[in-house]
N, CA and C of each residue as an Amber inpcrd file, in Angstrom:
protein
   753
 106.7460000 125.7700000 110.4170000 106.0650000 125.8670000 109.1130000
 106.7190000 124.9080000 108.1270000 105.9520000 123.9840000 107.5740000
 106.5250000 123.0440000 106.6110000 106.2920000 123.5420000 105.1870000
 106.9990000 122.8980000 104.2770000 106.8710000 123.2400000 102.8610000
 106.2430000 122.1000000 102.0730000 105.3350000 121.3750000 102.7000000
 104.6950000 120.2560000 102.0290000 103.8320000 120.7640000 100.8740000
 103.7660000 120.0070000  99.7920000 102.8980000 120.4070000  98.6760000
 101.4290000 120.3490000  99.0780000 100.6330000 121.1320000  98.4010000
  99.1990000 121.1910000  98.6780000  98.4510000 120.3200000  97.6740000
  97.9100000 119.2040000  98.1600000  97.1540000 118.2960000  97.3030000
  95.6630000 118.3210000  97.6480000  95.1990000 119.4130000  98.2500000
  93.7960000 119.4860000  98.6660000  92.8390000 119.4010000  97.4810000
  93.2810000 119.8690000  96.3210000  92.4190000 119.7710000  95.1360000
  92.2140000 118.3260000  94.7120000  93.1100000 117.4450000  95.1600000
  92.9810000 116.0100000  94.8900000  92.3760000 115.2720000  96.0880000
  91.9600000 116.0550000  97.1010000  91.3230000 115.5090000  98.3140000
  92.3070000 114.8160000  99.2490000  93.5630000 115.2700000  99.2540000
  94.5460000 114.7000000 100.1680000  95.2180000 115.7990000 100.9830000
  95.4220000 115.5410000 102.2850000  96.1150000 116.4600000 103.1800000
  97.3490000 115.7490000 103.7340000  98.5310000 116.3130000 103.4860000
  99.7650000 115.6780000 103.9450000  99.9110000 115.8210000 105.4580000
 100.3010000 114.7310000 106.1080000 100.5290000 114.7120000 107.5540000
 102.0120000 114.8920000 107.8590000 102.8500000 114.0960000 107.2110000
 104.2970000 114.2130000 107.4090000 105.0320000 113.4720000 106.3080000
 106.3230000 113.7740000 106.1860000 107.1650000 113.0760000 105.2130000
 107.6080000 111.7420000 105.7980000 107.5960000 110.7050000 104.9710000
 108.0550000 109.3830000 105.3950000 109.4630000 109.0830000 104.9140000
 109.8660000 109.6960000 103.8020000 111.2010000 109.4490000 103.2650000
 111.3610000 110.1300000 101.9250000 112.6010000 110.1970000 101.4540000
 112.8370000 110.8070000 100.1460000 114.0760000 110.2170000  99.4960000
 114.1130000 110.3200000  98.1880000 115.2410000 109.8730000  97.3760000
 115.6000000 111.0310000  96.4570000 116.6100000 111.8080000  96.8660000
 116.9610000 113.0040000  96.0970000 117.4270000 112.6790000  94.6910000
 118.1500000 111.5630000  94.5430000 118.6700000 111.2080000  93.2220000
 117.5240000 110.9100000  92.2670000 116.5350000 110.1880000  92.7540000
 115.4080000 109.8300000  91.8980000 114.2850000 110.8380000  91.8860000
 114.4110000 111.9100000  92.6910000 113.3650000 112.9160000  92.7110000
 112.0630000 112.4310000  93.3020000 112.1320000 111.5250000  94.2820000
 110.9180000 110.9460000  94.8550000 110.8120000 111.2800000  96.3310000
 109.6360000 111.7070000  96.7540000 109.3540000 111.9760000  98.1580000
 108.1070000 111.1910000  98.5420000 108.1530000 110.5430000  99.7010000
 107.0220000 109.7470000 100.1690000 106.4110000 110.4150000 101.3940000
 105.0890000 110.5650000 101.3800000 104.3750000 111.2350000 102.4690000
 103.2980000 110.3340000 103.0620000 103.0600000 110.5190000 104.3510000
 101.8470000 110.0050000 104.9780000 100.8040000 111.1060000 104.8360000
  99.6240000 110.7560000 104.3650000  98.5800000 111.7550000 104.1290000
  97.2270000 111.1970000 104.5450000  96.2320000 112.0660000 104.4850000
  94.8630000 111.6640000 104.8170000  93.9330000 112.0450000 103.6790000
  93.0490000 111.1190000 103.3390000  92.0120000 111.4300000 102.3620000
  90.9850000 112.3320000 103.0490000  90.8230000 113.5430000 102.5380000
  89.9610000 114.5360000 103.1780000  88.5160000 114.0530000 103.2650000
  88.0610000 113.3140000 102.2700000  86.6670000 112.8660000 102.2420000
  86.4140000 111.6810000 103.1650000  87.3470000 110.7220000 103.1720000
  87.1190000 109.4970000 103.9390000  87.8170000 109.4900000 105.2930000
  88.7490000 110.4360000 105.5070000  89.5830000 110.4990000 106.7240000
  90.4930000 109.2740000 106.8840000  90.6770000 108.5320000 105.8160000
  91.5790000 107.3820000 105.8750000  93.0000000 107.8110000 105.5280000
  93.9590000 107.2290000 106.2480000  95.3600000 107.5210000 105.9630000
  95.8080000 106.7810000 104.7070000  96.6680000 107.4340000 103.9350000
  97.2170000 106.8510000 102.7120000  98.6930000 107.2150000 102.6220000
  99.3810000 106.5770000 101.7010000 100.7700000 106.9290000 101.3890000
 100.7900000 107.5700000 100.0120000 101.4320000 108.7290000  99.9120000
 101.5900000 109.4100000  98.6280000 103.0570000 109.3730000  98.2330000
 103.3320000 108.8140000  97.0630000 104.6770000 108.8750000  96.4920000
 104.6660000 109.9530000  95.4170000 105.3800000 111.0400000  95.6880000
 105.4510000 112.1390000  94.7320000 106.7260000 112.0100000  93.9110000
 106.5590000 111.9130000  92.6150000 107.7090000 111.8260000  91.7170000
 107.8680000 113.1710000  91.0240000 108.9920000 113.8550000  91.3090000
 109.2550000 115.1770000  90.7480000 110.2480000 115.0380000  89.6010000
 109.7130000 114.7730000  88.4370000 110.5640000 114.5030000  87.2810000
 111.4090000 115.7050000  86.8950000 110.8940000 116.9020000  87.0920000
 111.5980000 118.1150000  86.6490000 112.5720000 118.6490000  87.6900000
 112.7170000 117.9420000  88.8310000 113.5800000 118.4410000  89.8990000
 114.5630000 117.3770000  90.3560000 115.5560000 117.8180000  91.1070000
 116.4560000 116.9500000  91.8590000 117.2020000 115.9470000  91.0020000
 117.4260000 116.2670000  89.7460000 118.2560000 115.4160000  88.9000000
 117.5930000 114.1400000  88.4430000 116.2780000 114.0570000  88.5190000
 115.5790000 112.8530000  88.0680000 115.7200000 112.6990000  86.5570000
 115.7280000 111.4600000  86.1010000 115.8820000 111.1810000  84.6790000
 114.7350000 110.3090000  84.2050000 114.7180000 110.0600000  82.8860000
 113.6700000 109.2030000  82.3250000 113.7220000 107.8010000  82.9160000
 114.9140000 107.3550000  83.3540000 115.0100000 106.0200000  83.9550000
 114.1470000 105.9520000  85.2120000 114.2080000 107.0030000  86.0640000
 113.3810000 107.0270000  87.2610000 111.8970000 107.1410000  86.8990000
 111.6090000 107.9450000  85.8980000 110.2200000 108.1080000  85.4420000
 109.6540000 106.7650000  84.9910000 110.4370000 106.0250000  84.2120000
 109.9930000 104.7150000  83.7360000 109.7790000 103.7520000  84.8960000
 110.6760000 103.8170000  85.8960000 110.5450000 102.9320000  87.0520000
 109.2550000 103.2260000  87.8030000 108.9190000 104.4800000  87.9320000
 107.7120000 104.8660000  88.6450000 106.4670000 104.4150000  87.8900000
 106.4800000 104.6020000  86.5730000 105.3600000 104.1420000  85.7530000
 105.2160000 102.6320000  85.8420000 106.3610000 101.9400000  85.8880000
 106.3480000 100.4830000  85.9990000 105.7250000 100.0540000  87.3160000
 106.0460000 100.7780000  88.4000000 105.4900000 100.4270000  89.7030000
 103.9690000 100.5230000  89.6870000 103.4420000 101.5680000  89.0750000
 101.9920000 101.7220000  88.9770000 101.3830000 100.5770000  88.1760000
 102.0110000 100.2470000  87.0440000 101.4900000  99.1740000  86.1910000
 101.4530000  97.8490000  86.9350000 102.5170000  97.5610000  87.7020000
 102.5720000  96.3030000  88.4490000 101.5240000  96.2940000  89.5540000
 101.4850000  97.3580000  90.3570000 100.5840000  97.3830000  91.5030000
  99.1170000  97.3300000  91.1000000  98.7720000  97.9100000  89.9690000
  97.3840000  97.8730000  89.5050000  96.9060000  96.4440000  89.2850000
  97.8390000  95.5580000  88.9480000  97.4680000  94.1860000  88.6050000
  97.4540000  93.2510000  89.8130000  97.8640000  93.7430000  90.9930000
  98.0390000  92.8650000  92.1460000  96.9570000  93.0650000  93.1980000
  96.6250000  91.9730000  93.8860000  95.6570000  92.0190000  94.9840000
  96.0310000  90.9470000  95.9970000  96.8490000  91.3360000  96.9650000
  97.3470000  90.3970000  97.9730000  97.4380000  91.1360000  99.3060000
  97.0400000  90.4990000 100.4140000  97.0690000  91.1810000 101.7180000
  98.4670000  91.6080000 102.1530000  99.4970000  91.0180000 101.5760000
 100.8680000  91.3750000 101.9310000 101.4730000  92.4350000 101.0300000
 100.6600000  93.0200000 100.1350000 101.1400000  94.0740000  99.2350000
 100.1910000  95.2650000  99.3620000 100.6630000  96.4240000  99.8590000
  99.7830000  97.5940000  99.9700000  99.1150000  97.9130000  98.6390000
  97.8160000  98.1390000  98.6760000  97.0360000  98.3120000  97.4480000
  97.2960000  99.6660000  96.7770000  97.3180000  99.6260000  95.4520000
  97.3200000 100.8590000  94.6550000  95.9220000 101.4540000  94.7220000
  95.8400000 102.7680000  94.9810000  94.5380000 103.4250000  95.1030000
  94.2610000 104.4400000  94.0100000  95.2870000 105.2100000  93.6370000
  95.0350000 106.3190000  92.7230000  96.3680000 106.8750000  92.2390000
  96.3090000 107.7230000  91.2120000  97.4780000 108.4860000  90.7680000
  96.9770000 109.7520000  90.0880000  97.8110000 110.7740000  90.1020000
  97.4440000 112.0240000  89.4390000  98.7020000 112.7910000  89.0530000
  98.5770000 113.6360000  88.0550000  99.6970000 114.4300000  87.5750000
  99.8580000 115.6850000  88.4190000 101.1160000 116.1690000  88.4790000
 101.4190000 117.4420000  89.1280000 102.1660000 118.3090000  88.1220000
 102.5080000 119.5220000  88.5240000 103.1800000 120.4440000  87.6060000
 104.5440000 119.9350000  87.1730000 105.2300000 119.1820000  88.0460000
 106.5800000 118.7210000  87.7170000 106.7220000 117.2040000  87.7510000
 105.6200000 116.4840000  87.6920000 105.6870000 115.0220000  87.7200000
 104.3180000 114.4280000  87.9760000 104.2580000 113.4570000  88.8770000
 102.9620000 112.8920000  89.2490000 103.0630000 112.1760000  90.5820000
 101.9270000 111.7890000  91.1170000 101.8600000 111.1410000  92.4210000
 101.1150000 109.8180000  92.3210000 101.5200000 108.8840000  93.1490000
 100.8200000 107.6150000  93.2680000 100.3260000 107.4760000  94.7010000
  99.0990000 107.0280000  94.8550000  98.4930000 106.8600000  96.1730000
  98.3780000 105.3690000  96.4720000  98.8380000 104.9840000  97.6700000
  98.7630000 103.5920000  98.0970000  98.1260000 103.4820000  99.4660000
  97.6260000 102.3040000  99.7410000  97.1090000 101.9670000 101.0600000
  98.2050000 102.1970000 102.1050000  97.8230000 102.7590000 103.2520000
  98.7710000 102.9620000 104.3520000  98.7600000 101.7440000 105.2650000
  99.9460000 101.2550000 105.5760000 100.1000000 100.1270000 106.4900000
 100.8100000 100.6250000 107.7420000 100.1900000 100.4370000 108.9150000
 100.8070000 100.8620000 110.1780000 101.8380000  99.8230000 110.5960000
 103.0140000  99.9220000 110.0150000 104.0710000  98.9400000 110.2620000
 105.4250000  99.6130000 110.1050000 106.4550000  98.9820000 110.6560000
 107.8110000  99.5200000 110.5880000 108.6420000  98.7320000 109.5890000
 109.6110000  99.3990000 108.9930000 110.5350000  98.7240000 108.0910000
 111.3990000  97.7500000 108.8720000 111.7080000  96.6160000 108.2540000
 112.5630000  95.6150000 108.8990000 113.9820000  96.1210000 109.0840000
 114.3280000  97.2380000 108.4600000 115.6750000  97.7900000 108.6060000
 115.8650000  98.3990000 109.9940000 114.7600000  98.7440000 110.6680000
 114.8490000  99.2920000 112.0210000 115.2570000  98.1710000 112.9600000
 116.3840000  98.3560000 113.6010000 116.9910000  97.2560000 114.3570000
 116.1380000  96.8360000 115.5490000 115.9920000  95.5450000 115.7040000
 115.4530000  94.9480000 116.9190000 116.0300000  93.5430000 117.0290000
 115.9680000  92.9810000 118.2090000 116.5310000  91.6540000 118.4360000
 115.5100000  90.6020000 118.0000000 115.5200000  90.2790000 116.7080000
 114.5670000  89.3080000 116.1880000 114.8850000  87.9170000 116.7270000
 113.8540000  87.2090000 117.1300000 114.0170000  85.8230000 117.5410000
 113.9680000  84.9310000 116.3010000 114.7270000  83.8160000 116.2970000
 114.7400000  82.9310000 115.1240000 113.3440000  82.5170000 114.6620000
 112.4330000  82.2460000 115.6090000 111.0870000  81.8310000 115.2250000
 110.3440000  82.9570000 114.5180000 110.5980000  84.1970000 114.9400000
 109.9730000  85.3430000 114.2770000 110.5020000  85.4860000 112.8540000
 111.7970000  85.2880000 112.6950000 112.4070000  85.4100000 111.3670000
 111.8810000  84.3200000 110.4430000 111.6540000  83.1320000 110.9860000
 111.0600000  82.0640000 110.1730000 109.6780000  82.4740000 109.6810000
 108.8900000  83.1060000 110.5670000 107.5520000  83.5410000 110.1720000
 107.6260000  84.6320000 109.1090000 108.5930000  85.5390000 109.2430000
 108.8000000  86.5740000 108.2260000 109.1500000  85.9220000 106.8940000
 110.0370000  84.9230000 106.9420000 110.4440000  84.2170000 105.7190000
 109.2460000  83.5620000 105.0430000 108.4160000  82.8810000 105.8340000
 107.2390000  82.2050000 105.2750000 106.3030000  83.2190000 104.6230000
 106.1010000  84.3550000 105.2780000 105.1970000  85.3800000 104.7450000
 105.6960000  85.9300000 103.4170000 106.9940000  86.2180000 103.3280000
 107.5450000  86.7420000 102.0740000 107.4970000  85.6750000 100.9870000
 107.7710000  84.4290000 101.3530000 107.6940000  83.3450000 100.3680000
 106.2780000  83.2150000  99.8120000 105.2810000  83.3710000 100.6670000
 103.8890000  83.3100000 100.1950000 103.6020000  84.4340000  99.2070000
 104.1600000  85.6250000  99.4730000 103.9870000  86.7460000  98.5410000
 104.6880000  86.4460000  97.2220000 105.8960000  85.8780000  97.2870000
 106.6390000  85.5620000  96.0620000 105.9120000  84.5140000  95.2320000
 105.3190000  83.5200000  95.8960000 104.5420000  82.5070000  95.1680000
 103.3840000  83.1840000  94.4420000 102.7110000  84.0960000  95.1200000
 101.6110000  84.8400000  94.4910000 102.1120000  85.6160000  93.2760000
 103.2230000  86.3310000  93.4220000 103.7610000  87.1380000  92.3190000
 104.1420000  86.2690000  91.1290000 104.7320000  85.1120000  91.4110000
 105.2160000  84.2630000  90.3280000 104.1060000  83.4420000  89.6910000
 102.9520000  83.3980000  90.3290000 101.8090000  82.6930000  89.7500000
 100.9000000  83.6090000  88.9420000 101.2990000  84.8680000  88.7850000
 100.5240000  85.7820000  87.9540000 100.6130000  85.3600000  86.4870000
  99.6290000  85.7910000  85.7090000  99.6500000  85.4800000  84.2740000
 100.9620000  85.9280000  83.6570000 101.4150000  87.1180000  84.0550000
 102.7710000  87.5580000  83.7390000 103.5400000  87.5660000  85.0580000
 104.3900000  86.5490000  85.3040000 105.1000000  86.4700000  86.5800000
 105.8380000  87.7700000  86.8980000 105.8170000  88.1360000  88.1700000
 106.4540000  89.3750000  88.6150000 107.7080000  89.0450000  89.4130000
 108.8300000  89.6340000  89.0170000 110.0810000  89.5420000  89.7660000
 110.2880000  90.8940000  90.4360000 110.3710000  90.9260000  91.7630000
 110.4430000  92.1930000  92.4990000 111.7560000  92.9260000  92.2440000
 112.8740000  92.2300000  92.3210000 114.2260000  92.7290000  92.0280000
 114.8240000  93.6570000  93.0890000 114.1060000  93.9380000  94.1710000
 114.7010000  94.8170000  95.1830000 114.2440000  94.4440000  96.5880000
 114.2400000  93.1390000  96.8730000 113.9000000  92.6920000  98.2220000
 115.0860000  92.9730000  99.1400000 114.8280000  93.6820000 100.2150000
 115.8320000  94.0470000 101.2150000 115.0790000  94.4980000 102.4630000
 115.7590000  94.6150000 103.6070000 115.0410000  94.9880000 104.8360000
 114.2270000  96.2740000 104.7110000 114.7390000  97.2530000 103.9650000
 114.0320000  98.5270000 103.8130000 112.6800000  98.3710000 103.1210000
 112.5320000  97.3300000 102.3150000 111.3030000  97.1430000 101.5390000
 110.3730000  96.0890000 102.1240000 110.6170000  95.7370000 103.3780000
 109.7340000  94.8130000 104.0890000 109.1950000  95.5260000 105.3230000
 107.8740000  95.6030000 105.4310000 107.2330000  96.2140000 106.5910000
 106.6730000  95.1150000 107.4830000 106.8000000  95.3110000 108.8020000
 106.3350000  94.3130000 109.7640000 105.5670000  95.0340000 110.8670000
 104.3240000  94.6060000 111.1240000 103.5480000  95.2640000 112.1790000
 103.6990000  94.5220000 113.5040000 102.9960000  94.9970000 114.5280000
 103.1540000  94.4360000 115.8680000 102.6510000  93.0020000 115.9710000
 101.7520000  92.6190000 115.0760000 101.2390000  91.2400000 115.0710000
 102.0760000  90.3310000 114.1730000 103.1920000  90.8270000 113.6980000
 104.1150000  90.1100000 112.8210000 103.5090000  89.8380000 111.4390000
 102.5510000  90.6670000 111.0440000 102.0910000  90.6330000 109.6580000
 103.1560000  91.3020000 108.7990000 103.4100000  90.7300000 107.6380000
 104.5360000  91.1630000 106.8020000 104.0250000  91.6880000 105.4650000
 104.6550000  92.7710000 104.9960000 104.2470000  93.4150000 103.7460000
 105.4780000  93.7020000 102.8920000 105.3470000  93.4780000 101.5950000
 106.4260000  93.7660000 100.6440000 106.0630000  95.0360000  99.8830000
 106.9760000  96.0090000  99.8700000 106.6900000  97.3000000  99.2370000
 107.7580000  97.6510000  98.2040000 107.5330000  98.7490000  97.5160000
 108.4380000  99.3420000  96.5240000 108.6610000  98.4210000  95.3240000
 107.7400000  98.4930000  94.3800000 107.8080000  97.6890000  93.1650000
 108.3580000  98.4860000  91.9870000 109.1360000  99.5280000  92.2810000
 109.6740000 100.3780000  91.2230000 110.6330000  99.6810000  90.2820000
 111.3000000  98.6140000  90.7500000 112.2480000  97.8820000  89.9080000
 111.6720000  96.5720000  89.3960000 110.4100000  96.2930000  89.6930000
 109.8190000  94.9970000  89.3430000 109.7620000  94.7960000  87.8350000
 109.8500000  93.5260000  87.4430000 109.7240000  93.1500000  86.0350000
 108.5970000  92.1490000  85.8950000 107.8780000  92.2430000  84.7820000
 106.7940000  91.3140000  84.4860000 107.1100000  90.5800000  83.1970000
 106.7470000  89.2970000  83.1400000 106.9740000  88.5480000  81.9150000
 106.8320000  87.0680000  82.1410000 106.6910000  86.3260000  81.0710000
 106.5240000  84.8880000  81.1740000 107.8530000  84.1650000  81.1800000
 107.8950000  83.0320000  81.8730000 109.0940000  82.2030000  81.8960000
 110.2620000  82.9550000  82.4980000 111.4460000  82.7980000  81.9170000
 112.6000000  83.5400000  82.3860000 112.4610000  84.9890000  81.9410000
 112.8550000  85.9050000  82.8140000 112.6940000  87.3260000  82.5420000
 113.9490000  87.8480000  81.8640000 113.7760000  88.3990000  80.6850000
 114.9240000  88.8790000  79.9160000 115.6660000  89.9640000  80.6700000
 116.9490000  90.0750000  80.3990000 117.7680000  91.1180000  81.0000000
 117.2940000  92.4790000  80.5080000 117.4600000  93.4980000  81.3540000
 117.0890000  94.8530000  80.9590000 118.3390000  95.6080000  80.5490000
 118.1400000  96.7980000  79.9950000 119.2820000  97.5880000  79.5430000
 119.9890000  98.2690000  80.7030000 119.3310000  98.3360000  81.8730000
 119.9020000  98.9990000  83.0350000 119.8440000  98.0450000  84.2230000
 120.9650000  97.9030000  84.9480000 120.9880000  97.0730000  86.1410000
 120.2660000  97.8190000  87.2560000 119.2510000  97.1780000  87.8450000
 118.4850000  97.8090000  88.9140000 118.4370000  96.8740000  90.1110000
 118.5140000  97.4650000  91.2900000 118.5190000  96.6870000  92.5050000
 119.4410000  97.3340000  93.5120000 119.7150000  96.6290000  94.6130000
 120.5680000  97.1540000  95.6690000 121.7590000  96.2340000  95.8530000
 122.9600000  96.7910000  95.7920000 124.1730000  95.9930000  95.9390000
 124.1490000  95.2430000  97.2730000 124.5850000  93.9960000  97.2260000
 124.5750000  93.1470000  98.4030000 123.3400000  92.2750000  98.4690000
 122.2590000  92.7130000  97.8210000 121.0130000  91.9500000  97.8160000
 120.6660000  91.4220000  96.4300000 121.3310000  91.9400000  95.4140000
 121.0920000  91.4520000  94.0560000 121.7550000  90.1000000  93.8530000
 121.0570000  89.1960000  93.2020000 121.6610000  87.9220000  92.8180000
 122.7350000  88.1920000  91.7720000 123.7140000  87.2840000  91.6260000
 124.7500000  87.5060000  90.6110000 124.1890000  87.7120000  89.2130000
 123.1450000  86.9620000  88.8480000 122.5960000  87.1270000  87.4930000
 121.9570000  88.5060000  87.3260000 121.4170000  89.0410000  88.4150000
 120.8470000  90.3880000  88.3470000 121.9540000  91.4360000  88.3120000
 122.9800000  91.2340000  89.1220000 124.0780000  92.1940000  89.1940000
 124.8010000  92.3280000  87.8580000 124.9270000  91.2160000  87.1390000
 125.6180000  91.2420000  85.8520000 124.6490000  91.3650000  84.6780000
 123.4010000  91.7210000  84.9990000 122.3840000  92.0020000  83.9860000
 122.1530000  90.8220000  83.0500000 122.0930000  89.6320000  83.6600000
 121.7780000  88.4340000  82.8900000 120.2990000  88.1170000  83.0540000
 119.8750000  87.0610000  82.3930000 118.4660000  86.6920000  82.4360000
 118.0420000  86.3270000  83.8560000 116.9220000  86.8870000  84.2930000
 116.4060000  86.5990000  85.6230000 115.4960000  85.3800000  85.5880000
 115.3950000  84.7070000  86.7310000 114.5060000  83.5570000  86.8440000
 113.6630000  83.7120000  88.1050000 112.7920000  82.7480000  88.3330000
 111.9380000  82.7860000  89.5230000 112.7540000  82.6710000  90.8040000
 114.0020000  82.2190000  90.7080000 114.8330000  82.0910000  91.9080000
 115.6460000  83.3440000  92.1980000 115.5750000  84.3440000  91.3270000
 116.3920000  85.5480000  91.5310000 115.9990000  86.2860000  92.8100000
 114.6930000  86.3750000  93.0850000 114.2510000  87.0410000  94.3100000
 114.5950000  86.2360000  95.5600000 114.7780000  84.9200000  95.4170000
 115.1330000  84.0990000  96.5760000 116.4770000  84.5150000  97.1520000
 117.4280000  84.8280000  96.2710000 118.7510000  85.2670000  96.7320000
 118.6000000  86.5200000  97.5920000 117.8100000  87.4730000  97.1150000
 117.6080000  88.7240000  97.8520000 116.9170000  88.4710000  99.1870000
 115.9460000  87.5590000  99.1870000 115.2730000  87.2090000 100.4320000
 116.2660000  86.5930000 101.4100000 117.1100000  85.6950000 100.9220000
 118.1090000  85.0750000 101.7860000 119.0350000  86.1000000 102.4140000
 119.5160000  87.0490000 101.6170000 120.3940000  88.1040000 102.1360000
 119.6680000  88.9370000 103.1890000 118.3860000  89.1930000 102.9540000
 117.5830000  89.9610000 103.9100000 117.4420000  89.2180000 105.2320000
 117.1420000  87.9250000 105.1650000 116.9850000  87.1260000 106.3830000
 118.2960000  87.0190000 107.1450000 119.4040000  86.9600000 106.4210000
 120.7210000  86.9240000 107.0700000 120.9590000  88.2170000 107.8460000
 120.5460000  89.3490000 107.2860000 120.6530000  90.6230000 108.0060000
 119.8630000  90.5730000 109.3110000 118.6460000  90.0440000 109.2480000
 117.8080000  89.9910000 110.4430000 118.3670000  89.0230000 111.4770000
 118.9180000  87.9110000 111.0250000 119.4800000  86.9110000 111.9380000
 120.7420000  87.3910000 112.6340000 121.5920000  88.0750000 111.8960000
 122.9080000  88.4660000 112.4170000 122.9260000  89.8690000 113.0060000
 121.9220000  90.6880000 112.6750000 121.9260000  92.0670000 113.1310000
 122.8050000  92.9700000 112.2980000 123.3630000  92.4320000 111.2090000
 124.2170000  93.2510000 110.3530000 123.3630000  94.2570000 109.5870000
 123.8820000  95.4700000 109.4270000 123.1510000  96.4970000 108.6940000
 123.0790000  96.1380000 107.2170000 122.0030000  96.5580000 106.5810000
 121.8480000  96.2520000 105.1550000 122.9540000  96.8930000 104.3270000
 123.4930000  98.0120000 104.8090000 124.5850000  98.6750000 104.0810000
 125.8970000  97.9150000 104.2010000 125.9550000  96.9430000 105.1340000
 127.1990000  96.1960000 105.3600000 127.1420000  94.7580000 104.8710000
 126.0210000  94.3300000 104.3010000 125.8880000  92.9320000 103.8880000
 126.9400000  92.5560000 102.8560000 127.3630000  93.5170000 102.0510000
 128.3760000  93.2410000 101.0340000 129.6900000  92.7620000 101.6150000
 129.9500000  93.0930000 102.8910000 131.1920000  92.6600000 103.5330000
 131.2230000  91.1560000 103.7720000 130.0650000  90.5000000 103.6890000
 129.9990000  89.0530000 103.9190000 130.0880000  88.2500000 102.6250000
 130.1320000  88.9330000 101.4850000 130.1140000  88.2440000 100.1940000
 131.5410000  88.0020000  99.7150000 131.8550000  86.7310000  99.4080000
 133.2210000  86.4080000  98.9900000 133.3970000  86.5980000  97.4850000
 134.5760000  86.2160000  96.9900000 134.9100000  86.4400000  95.5780000
 134.0230000  85.6440000  94.6320000 133.3870000  84.5940000  95.1560000
 132.4890000  83.7740000  94.3350000 131.0260000  84.1770000  94.5060000
 130.7890000  85.3150000  95.1510000 129.4450000  85.8670000  95.3710000
 128.6070000  85.0070000  96.3130000 129.2960000  84.2910000  97.1920000
 128.6200000  83.5010000  98.2120000 128.6080000  84.2980000  99.5200000
 127.4700000  84.3040000 100.2130000 127.3670000  85.0320000 101.4750000
 127.8610000  84.1300000 102.6060000 128.9130000  84.5560000 103.3000000
 129.5100000  83.7850000 104.3920000 128.9540000  84.3280000 105.7110000
 128.0970000  83.5470000 106.3550000 127.4000000  84.0780000 107.5280000
 127.2990000  83.1170000 108.7030000 127.6760000  81.8400000 108.5290000
 127.4780000  80.8440000 109.5910000 128.0970000  81.2800000 110.9220000
 129.2550000  81.9410000 110.8550000 129.9680000  82.3210000 112.0740000
 129.2830000  83.4580000 112.8320000 128.2720000  84.0620000 112.2390000
 127.6200000  85.2170000 112.8600000 126.2430000  84.9130000 113.4350000
 125.6530000  83.7950000 113.0440000 124.2730000  83.5250000 113.4520000
 124.2280000  82.8270000 114.8050000 123.1360000  83.0140000 115.5540000
 122.9630000  82.2950000 116.8180000 122.7240000  80.8170000 116.5430000
 122.7790000  79.9700000 117.5800000 122.5230000  78.5400000 117.3730000
 121.1510000  78.3090000 116.7390000 121.1550000  77.6290000 115.6090000
 119.9200000  77.3700000 114.8740000 119.9010000  75.9340000 114.3840000
 118.7120000  75.4790000 114.0000000 118.6070000  74.1540000 113.4000000
 119.4640000  74.1120000 112.1360000 120.1540000  72.9950000 111.9430000
 121.0300000  72.8770000 110.7780000 120.2510000  73.0330000 109.4700000
 119.0360000  72.4890000 109.4300000 118.2390000  72.5910000 108.2100000
 117.9180000  74.0270000 107.8360000 117.7090000  74.8660000 108.8290000
 117.4090000  76.2910000 108.6150000 118.6150000  77.0000000 107.9880000
 119.8080000  76.7190000 108.5270000 121.0360000  77.3170000 107.9800000
 121.2940000  76.7890000 106.5730000 121.1220000  75.4830000 106.3900000
 121.3460000  74.8960000 105.0610000 120.4050000  75.5020000 104.0220000
 119.1630000  75.7550000 104.4330000 118.1980000  76.3600000 103.5040000
 118.6340000  77.7700000 103.1120000 119.0910000  78.5570000 104.0830000
 119.5600000  79.9100000 103.7830000 120.7480000  79.8780000 102.8280000
 121.6450000  78.9210000 103.0480000 122.7950000  78.8140000 102.1470000
 122.3500000  78.3990000 100.7510000 121.3260000  77.5690000 100.6880000
 120.8640000  77.1010000  99.3740000 120.2190000  78.2190000  98.5730000
 119.3550000  79.0200000  99.2080000 118.6630000  80.0570000  98.4340000
 119.5780000  81.2310000  98.0920000 120.7740000  81.2600000  98.7010000
 121.7400000  82.3050000  98.3370000 122.9090000  81.7260000  97.5340000
 122.7020000  80.5540000  96.9570000 123.7310000  80.0030000  96.0720000
 123.9630000  80.9700000  94.9050000 125.2280000  81.2200000  94.5390000
 125.5070000  82.1380000  93.4240000 124.8790000  81.6900000  92.1060000
 124.8770000  80.3770000  91.8250000 124.2760000  79.8710000  90.5900000
 122.7790000  79.6560000  90.8100000 121.9690000  80.2940000  89.9830000
 120.5170000  80.2170000  90.1930000 119.9920000  78.7900000  90.0510000
 120.6950000  77.9480000  89.2930000 120.2430000  76.5640000  89.1230000
 120.4540000  75.7380000  90.3860000 121.2490000  76.2380000  91.3380000
 121.5210000  75.5160000  92.5820000 120.6080000  75.9480000  93.7270000
 119.7800000  76.9530000  93.4910000 118.9360000  77.4590000  94.5830000
 117.7170000  76.5680000  94.8170000
């Protein structure tokens, strides 16, 4: 017997839990639309439980605002949202794909294709009327299906704005994947997400866990990884080193 919430009044039936964040009061479910029988993803934000704060509430509202404005095959579509007794829920398109954090022996050519796909998504985001900086690119937020189609998810930390993106009052992101300017809450630029992408690709190339990527970062915030990667074209390695340069002007 499970304790899943009942969303039948909203025409959704929960199938199973996909993940949860106790600190932020967020639970993600795979569900089915009762009317259409289509699978969807429900992100339930429980503001009144599990120690959630206004910071998490604002992040969730921001994710909805960003996703409503986007239409790209590599970004799961926003479908709906509704209030609950202790928060609210957001409904997104379900993608039958696995997180890149799930270990597998990626081939260099596959990783190149993943890189190209994410770069295409970043170009789309940065070409918006208000450019979007994701701020939390990491293996956990990249989904990859069996045909090697790639999807970028979790826009809860995303920022929108023209030109350089002003610093926020709260540092948001994941340690080891944040660019130095993001980590120190400085002004973000269009190259800030490149650093995070580079760190993500290094994880896939080396097999290092995302929780351990920080062990490769030296005192100058440079990721030292050449000794861990398989034999690759020099240009490919040089490119990875360039997009993870600590100074954003060098990327």
